[in-house]
N, C-alpha and C positions, 0 to 999 in steps of 0.2 A: 433496374441497373443505373446508376448515375454516368452519365457520358460527360466526362472532364478533359479539357485540354489542358497541357500542360507546356508553357513557353520557356525555354532554358536559354540563357543569354552565356555562351559559351566564353565570351570575353570578358565577363565580369570577374572581379577579384578572386573570389572563393568558389567559383562554381565547377563541378565536374559532373560530365554528364552521367557515368555509370554510376557515380556516388549517390547523385541523386536522384536517379532512375530506381535504384537500389531500396531506396529509403521509401519513396514514394509508392512503389509497386507492393510493398509489404505493408503499409499503412493502408491502402485503398486497392485490396486485392480484388474486393467485389466490384469494383467500378471499371467502366470502360476506358482506358487511358489511353489518349492522343499525343504523342510526344511531337512539339515544334521546334525546329532549330533553325529559324529564317536565317537566310544569309544577307539579306539588305532590308531595309527599313519596306522596300515596295513588295516582299514577299511577306514580311509579317502582319502589313496591313490586310494584304489578301486573305493570308490564313485567318485571320482574326475576323474578319467580315464573314467569312465562309462560318467560322465556329458561332458568330451571333445570328446568321442566319438560320441555321441549323437548332439554335434554341439550346446549346450544351448546357448543362447545369451548372457548370464551374468553370473559372480559368484560374490556372495556377501558376504563378510568375517566379522563377527562380533566378534571381538576379539582383541588380542594385536596385536603388530609386530612379535612376535613369529608365531603366527596364520597365518600372510600373508607369512612369510618365510616358511612355510609349505606347502602353496598352490602355490607359485611360481615355486617352483620346477618341478611341473606339468605343470604349466601355461605358463611359460616362452617360448617365440616364437612362442607362439599358437594366434589366432584372436580373442579368447574369452576374454572379459575385465573382469577387477577385479575391484569392489566398496570396498572400505575398510571404514566400520563404527567402530569408536573407540569405543572398550569395554575393552580396556587394561590398563596399567597404563601410559608408556611415550607416546605409539601412534605416534611415529615417522613420520611413512609416512603419516598416517591420517592427522596429522599436517601441513607436508609438500604440500599434495594436497588442504590444505584448506577444509577438510572434518569435522571439529570440531564445528564449530560455529551452523549451524541449520540443525539438524540431518533430519529434515522432508524435508526439501528443497537438503540437500545431498542427500538421497536415490532417490529423484525424476530427478537426474543426468541421471540414465539409461534410464528413459521414454523420457527424453528430448536428449538423445545420446551424452550427454555434455562428451566426452573422449579425451585421448591424448596418446602417447607412452613415455615411459620414459626407461633410461637405467638401468641395472642390471649388478651388480658387480660379477663376478664369480671367487670362489675361490677353487681351485683344481676342483673337481665336484659338489661343491654346490653354490648356487645363493644366494646373499644377494641383498636387496632392497635399505636399508638405510645406518646404518653405523655399524662397527666392528672392529677388529684389535686383538692386544695380549696384555698382562700385566694387568694395573690396570684395565681399563674396563671389561677383561674378569674375572679377579676375583670377580667383582661385580655382574656381569651377573650368574657368578657360585654360588653365594652366595644367590641371590635371587632366583634363582630356585631350591636350595638346600632348603631354608626355606620354600619354598611353598609344597613342597614335604613332608617334615617332619611335618609341624605345619599348618593344615589346617585354622586356623585361622588367619595366617598371610595373607592370602587373603583379609580377613576384614580390616587389617591394610593398607595394599596397596589402598584398596577403600577409606578408610577414609584420609590417606596421599597423595594420587595421586603420582604427579611427583617428590615431595619432598622426596620420600623414597631414590632415587636414589643418590640425592645429600647427604643426611645423611649417606649411605653407603659409598661414596667415601670419605666422609669426616672422618667416622671411621677408614677406611682404610690409608688415608693418616696420622691420628694420632696416630694409632698403632704403636706398638713396631717394627715391622717389615720392611722392606725396600727392595722390591722385584726388582731386575733388571736382565735382560737378555743378553746373549751374541749373537748377531745375524748378520748374513749377508745380506745385502740389495743390491740388483741390479735391476736398472732402467736406462733410457736413462739419466733423470734428476738427479739423486743421487745413488752413489754405492760406497760399502765400509762397514767395520765392525763398530758394532754400541755396545755400552754397555747401553740397554734404559730400563727404566722403562715401557714405554709403545709405540707402533705404533699403530697409528688409522688411519684406512681405511674410507672416509668418501663420500656418494654419494649424502649427502646434507648438508646444514649447520648446522643443529642443532641437537646435541645428547642429547638421555634422555630427550626430551621434553623442556630443557630449556639452556643448554649447549652451545653455539654458537662457535664450533671448527673451522669450515670451511667456513667463511660468504660468500666466494668468490666461492664454487663450485655449482654445478646445476647436477640435476639427467636427464638432457637432454642435456649434452654439449659434450659427448663422450668422456668423462674423470673422474676420480676421483681424489679425495684429499688425501695425506698423510701426516700424521705429525708424528714425532719423538719426543720423549721426553727423552733427554739423560742426564738428570742431576745428577751430581755427588753425592747429598745431598737430603735429605727427604726436607731439608729447603728450598732450591732453585726449587724442583719442587712444594712446595705448594705454594710458591710465584707465581709461573707461573700458576698454577691452578687457582688461585684466581683473575688473571688478564685476563685469559680468561673469568671465569665465571661473571666477572663485564662488559664485552663486550671488553675487550680490546686484540688486537694481541700483544705479546710480540716481538715487533721490533727488540729491542735491545738484546734479550737473546740468546746468542750462542750454548745454549742446547736445542732452540725450534727450528725445521727445518720443513717446511711445501712447498710441491709443488703438481704440477697436473701432471698426469701421466696417460697413457692408459694401461700399464701393470707394474707389480713388481713381484719380487722374494724376498722371506724372507726365509732363513735358518735358524734353530736352531744348534748353534755351540756347544752347550753343550746338547745331548740328554737325559743325565742322569738326566736334570732337565726339568719336565712336563711344558709347554708351552700351555696355554689355548687361543685358536681362538673363537671370539665370533662374532655372526652376528647377526642383527636383534634381540638382547636380547636373542639368543640361543646359546650354546656351541657346536662347531664343532667338530667331532671327532678329536682324538689327533694324531698329525701328526707332524714332523719336519722341513717340508719343503712346503711351500704353494706357489704355481702360480697365480698369481691375474690378471684378465684382466677386460677390460669392454666390457658389449655386449650392443651396443647403440639400441635403440628404441626397446628392448627385451620383453617390457611387457606393454599390453594395460591396462589403468585405466581410471577410471571415476571420474572427478572433478567437482567442480563447474566452470562454465564459467560465469565469473561477466558480461561481454560484452555482451555474448549471453543472460543471464538472462535481463539486461537492455533492450536491443532490443524487448526482447520478452514482457515487460512490457509496452514498447511504443507502439508496434503495438497493444497489447490488447487495450490501450487509443485510439488508431487511429480509431481503429473499432467499438469499442464505440460510 
């Protein structure tokens, strides 16, 4: 009998305890299920460490990318697999793993042992699974988190609007009067130099915020991550670039759009008096002025639908009948 712990973030935009418990119980009725609804980060880490010590067979995350980010800090480089069920807004990792379409079949990935390993990105001492960076994306993530805390009804708005809320807030940020940019020193094998940037994006998968395909050729299993520098001297040029990317085009002839793949990167804030927010998986990291970023290949075991295996199982069932 599989021993599985389920972590539900009841603050996530689409989560409902009874709804998800019913679905999970129905799909994994042969397993021993332990439901965790921690009231604080300390409680979550404590329960998660106990699950790791007890060597549970799997962890299920019901929530958004922020919930995943909290869990992977403990699960990284362990042999306990993580199943991500989308209960948030963007659900970037769930989308990348193909865990959005048929939740009933997604849950059965654990029973079918459909698992693989993905890379994680390490920023100083914290892991990230999907996308992050500084600048524009960090401002939007900070605003979303602030609105969630101040206005409980904002959760309902996010549930209603879904991924579109991020596009709306990015547009609002771009069309506002301010044009934030940062003096940064960037070091890597592929690119080094001082830049004046409105954003530096770090991507472990192609899609950011559910719909924004910023790094179409990157992968979370290739031993590298993608870096995008936006150094546009004016808001008008930045908006033009963002619109191109949003429409599925990579700005090839834009001298202020720089993108490359790397295994490690250093970013330093050259103006410490100016606060620079670094975000990852939709969460704001601790305030720092220097970030050492590196890839950790195959650091996280995840469950995801294996279409080929599913088709093989169907074929076998038909043959046996």
